[in-house]
C-alpha positions in Angstrom: 32.0 -55.5 63.1 31.6 -57.9 60.2 29.0 -55.6 58.5 31.5 -52.7 58.7 34.2 -54.8 57.2 32.0 -55.9 54.3 30.8 -52.4 53.8 34.3 -51.1 53.8 35.5 -53.7 51.3 32.7 -52.9 48.8 33.1 -49.2 49.4 36.7 -49.4 48.3 35.7 -51.6 45.3 33.0 -49.1 44.4 35.4 -46.2 44.7 37.9 -48.0 42.3 35.1 -48.7 39.8 33.8 -45.2 40.1 37.2 -43.8 39.6 37.7 -46.0 36.5 34.4 -44.8 35.1 35.3 -41.1 35.6 38.7 -41.8 34.0 37.0 -43.4 31.0 34.5 -40.7 30.7 37.1 -37.9 30.8 39.2 -39.8 28.2 36.3 -40.3 25.7 34.9 -36.8 26.4 38.1 -35.4 24.9 37.5 -37.0 21.6 35.0 -35.1 19.5 32.2 -37.0 17.7 32.5 -37.0 13.9 28.8 -36.2 13.6 29.3 -33.2 15.9 26.1 -33.6 17.8 25.6 -32.7 21.4 24.2 -35.1 24.0 21.0 -33.1 24.2 20.6 -33.2 20.4 21.3 -37.0 20.4 18.7 -37.5 23.2 16.0 -35.6 21.4 16.7 -37.4 18.2 16.5 -40.8 19.8 13.3 -40.0 21.6 11.8 -38.8 18.3 12.9 -41.9 16.4 11.1 -44.0 19.0 7.9 -41.9 18.7 8.3 -40.4 22.2 7.2 -36.7 22.2 6.2 -36.2 25.8 9.6 -36.5 27.4 11.7 -33.3 28.0 15.5 -33.3 27.9 17.0 -31.1 30.6 20.4 -30.1 31.9 21.0 -30.7 35.6 23.9 -29.9 37.9 26.5 -32.4 39.0 29.1 -34.8 37.5 27.6 -38.0 36.1 24.3 -37.0 37.6 22.4 -38.2 34.4 19.2 -40.0 35.0 15.7 -40.6 33.6 12.8 -39.6 35.8 9.6 -41.6 35.0 7.5 -39.5 37.4 7.8 -36.3 35.3 9.1 -37.9 32.1 12.4 -36.0 31.9 15.8 -37.1 30.7 18.2 -35.2 32.9 21.7 -34.8 31.6 24.8 -33.4 33.4 26.3 -30.3 31.7 29.2 -32.5 30.4 26.7 -34.8 28.6 24.1 -32.2 27.7 26.6 -29.9 25.9 29.2 -32.6 25.2 30.0 -33.6 21.6 31.8 -36.9 22.2 31.3 -40.6 22.2 31.0 -40.5 26.0 28.2 -37.9 25.9 26.5 -39.8 23.1 26.6 -43.0 25.1 25.2 -41.6 28.3 22.5 -39.5 26.6 21.3 -42.5 24.6 21.4 -44.7 27.6 19.1 -42.4 29.6 16.8 -42.3 26.6 16.9 -46.1 26.6 15.1 -45.8 30.0 12.5 -43.5 28.4 12.0 -46.1 25.7 11.6 -48.8 28.4 9.0 -46.6 30.1 7.1 -45.9 26.9 7.0 -49.6 25.9 6.1 -50.8 29.5 9.3 -52.8 29.9 8.4 -55.3 32.6 11.7 -55.1 34.7 11.5 -51.3 34.8 7.8 -51.5 36.0 8.9 -54.0 38.7 11.7 -51.8 39.8 9.5 -48.7 39.9 6.9 -50.7 42.0 9.7 -51.6 44.5 10.8 -48.0 45.1 8.3 -47.3 47.9 9.0 -50.7 49.5 12.7 -50.0 49.5 12.1 -46.5 51.0 10.1 -48.0 53.8 12.7 -50.7 54.4 15.4 -48.0 54.6 13.5 -46.1 57.3 12.9 -49.2 59.3 16.6 -50.1 59.1 17.6 -46.6 60.3 15.2 -46.9 63.2 16.6 -50.2 64.3 20.3 -49.2 64.0 19.7 -45.9 65.9 17.9 -47.8 68.6 20.7 -50.3 68.8 23.3 -47.5 69.1 21.5 -45.2 71.5 19.8 -47.8 73.7 20.9 -51.4 73.1 19.7 -52.7 76.5 16.4 -50.9 76.2 15.8 -52.2 72.7 16.5 -55.8 73.9 13.7 -55.5 76.3 11.1 -54.5 73.7 12.6 -56.2 70.6 14.6 -59.5 71.0 17.8 -59.7 69.0 16.7 -62.5 66.8 13.5 -60.6 66.0 15.5 -57.5 65.1 17.8 -59.7 62.9 14.8 -61.1 61.0 13.6 -57.6 60.3 17.1 -56.6 59.2 17.2 -59.6 56.9 13.8 -58.7 55.5 14.9 -55.2 54.8 18.2 -56.3 53.2 16.3 -58.8 51.2 14.4 -55.9 49.7 17.6 -54.0 49.0 19.2 -57.0 47.4 16.2 -57.7 45.2 16.1 -54.1 44.1 19.8 -54.1 43.3 19.5 -57.2 41.2 16.4 -56.0 39.4 18.3 -52.9 38.5 20.9 -54.9 36.6 18.7 -56.0 33.6 17.1 -52.5 33.5 20.5 -50.9 33.1 21.9 -53.5 30.7 18.8 -53.3 28.6 19.0 -49.5 28.4 22.7 -49.7 27.3 21.8 -52.4 24.7 19.1 -50.1 23.3 21.4 -47.1 23.3 24.3 -48.9 21.6 22.1 -50.4 18.9 20.4 -47.1 18.1 23.6 -44.9 17.9 25.1 -47.5 15.6 22.0 -48.0 13.4 21.3 -44.3 13.2 24.9 -43.6 12.2 25.6 -41.4 15.2 28.9 -43.0 15.8 31.6 -44.8 13.6 33.1 -48.1 14.7 35.8 -46.5 16.8 33.4 -44.2 18.6 31.0 -47.1 19.1 33.7 -49.1 20.9 34.4 -46.1 23.1 30.7 -45.7 23.9 30.4 -49.4 24.7 33.4 -49.3 27.0 32.0 -46.2 28.9 28.7 -47.9 29.4 30.4 -51.1 30.5 32.1 -49.3 33.4 28.9 -47.5 34.3 27.1 -50.9 34.5 29.9 -52.2 36.8 28.9 -49.7 39.5 25.5 -51.4 39.7 27.1 -54.9 39.7 29.3 -54.0 42.6 26.3 -52.6 44.5 24.3 -55.7 43.9 27.1 -58.1 45.0 27.6 -55.9 48.1 23.9 -56.0 49.0 23.8 -59.8 48.6 27.0 -60.3 50.7 25.6 -58.2 53.5 22.3 -60.1 53.4 24.1 -63.4 53.6 26.1 -62.1 56.5 23.0 -61.3 58.5 21.4 -64.7 57.5 24.4 -66.5 58.8 24.4 -64.4 62.0 20.8 -65.3 62.5 21.3 -69.0 61.9 24.4 -69.0 64.2 22.3 -67.4 67.0 19.7 -70.1 66.7 22.3 -72.8 67.1 23.6 -71.3 70.4 
């Protein structure tokens, strides 16, 4: 029950932060950029300025679905960012290109995060198997996997999730730092537009902060549950 309460609390916090991010994005998207450049144009310009010529800039479906894919070297921008000509579009496009620059320069935290992806995927599958086994056959599971052993496995999996979430933070903050520095130095934005871009990226980063704190809180809950069981 405690896990569901923790999950519910952070789900509500995440929804609030996500709603704030969407509100900021809509607000700043309504203000046209003085340079009148689209997000796609800004992305291609930033990539070129950093000597990156093997990364494609693509438009993908979805709201705030923007991401950089290191596997196929693509900067994927949502329609609002790809075609947008606002401070919000400039901020998001430059941020995703910041990840491409990290990849091109072998940024250590991005490499570490990428190396953790398969480990996290395996941990997620193990967690799903344990939870389904507990739901569908708790007594049967107890006979083949003692509760304390199951807790240790869950703690190990959540340890991976938590580490991944916290490694993501410097990756995201660094990409935003690169983006804001470039759009200012390149003259893409004026002072007012720079402040709007910075504010939009701040709220985007907050979603990752909430996820990291939520993962850590859940991990600590399971650790305390395990230690409490040992004392009984």
